[in-house]
C-alpha positions in Angstrom: 64.5 -126.9 -126.0 61.0 -126.6 -124.5 58.1 -128.3 -126.1 54.6 -129.4 -125.2 52.0 -132.0 -126.3 48.6 -130.3 -126.6 45.1 -131.7 -127.2 43.4 -129.5 -129.8 40.4 -130.5 -132.0 40.5 -134.1 -130.8 44.1 -134.5 -132.0 47.4 -134.4 -130.1 50.1 -132.0 -131.4 53.7 -131.6 -130.4 54.4 -127.8 -130.4 57.4 -125.6 -129.6 57.7 -121.8 -129.5 57.7 -120.3 -133.0 56.0 -123.3 -134.6 53.1 -122.9 -137.1 50.5 -125.7 -136.8 47.3 -126.3 -138.7 44.4 -127.4 -136.4 40.7 -127.9 -136.9 38.7 -124.6 -137.3 38.7 -122.4 -134.2 36.9 -119.2 -133.4 38.9 -116.0 -133.6 40.0 -113.5 -136.3 43.5 -113.4 -137.8 45.8 -111.8 -135.3 43.8 -112.7 -132.2 45.3 -114.6 -129.3 44.3 -118.1 -128.3 45.1 -120.1 -125.2 45.3 -123.9 -125.4 44.9 -125.2 -121.8 44.6 -129.0 -122.5 48.3 -129.6 -122.2 49.2 -133.3 -121.8 53.0 -133.0 -121.4 55.6 -130.3 -121.0 59.3 -130.9 -121.5 62.1 -128.5 -120.8 65.4 -130.1 -121.5 65.7 -133.1 -119.2 62.7 -132.0 -117.0 59.5 -133.7 -118.3 56.1 -133.2 -116.7 53.4 -135.6 -117.7 49.7 -134.9 -116.8 47.0 -137.3 -115.8 45.4 -136.5 -118.2 46.4 -132.8 -118.3 49.2 -130.8 -116.6 47.7 -128.5 -114.0 48.4 -124.8 -114.6 50.1 -125.4 -118.0 49.1 -123.3 -120.9 50.2 -122.8 -124.5 49.7 -119.3 -126.0 49.1 -119.0 -129.7 48.1 -116.4 -132.3 45.7 -117.1 -135.2 47.5 -116.6 -138.5 44.8 -117.5 -141.0 41.7 -119.6 -141.7 42.0 -121.8 -144.8 40.8 -125.1 -146.4 43.0 -128.2 -146.4 43.8 -130.5 -149.3 40.9 -132.2 -151.1 40.2 -135.7 -150.0 38.4 -137.9 -152.6 36.0 -140.5 -151.3 35.4 -143.2 -154.0 33.1 -146.2 -153.3 32.6 -148.9 -155.9 30.8 -152.2 -155.6 32.2 -154.7 -158.1 30.0 -156.1 -160.8 27.0 -154.0 -159.6 27.5 -150.9 -161.9 27.5 -148.9 -158.7 29.9 -146.1 -158.1 29.9 -143.0 -155.8 32.5 -140.2 -155.9 32.6 -137.5 -153.2 35.1 -134.9 -152.2 35.8 -133.1 -148.9 38.0 -130.1 -147.9 38.4 -129.7 -144.1 38.4 -126.1 -142.8 41.6 -125.4 -140.9 43.1 -122.7 -138.7 46.8 -122.0 -138.7 48.2 -121.1 -135.3 51.6 -119.6 -134.5 52.8 -120.7 -131.0 54.0 -117.7 -129.0 54.7 -119.2 -125.7 54.5 -122.2 -123.3 53.8 -121.8 -119.6 54.5 -124.8 -117.4 
């Protein structure tokens, strides 16, 4: 099975062909093609290629499925015995990608 480790949105993701992954918001409408060129590792069975830091010429092709918001994260800060509380919420905007191919 062929897979790759890709840097996208400041995070590293392990992807294989046919996977659906949620990454930080990217440009592009639903159905448009995206090329991820910051590939850190490509593995095809026993053959593993590791980059320093990226593998030259390696690309991961993906298709934008949708743009959505992630789960709500509650930020709650309390200082004891001060009668001081703060509650805040955050929902990260995400883009769902479907991996269509890996080129080594």
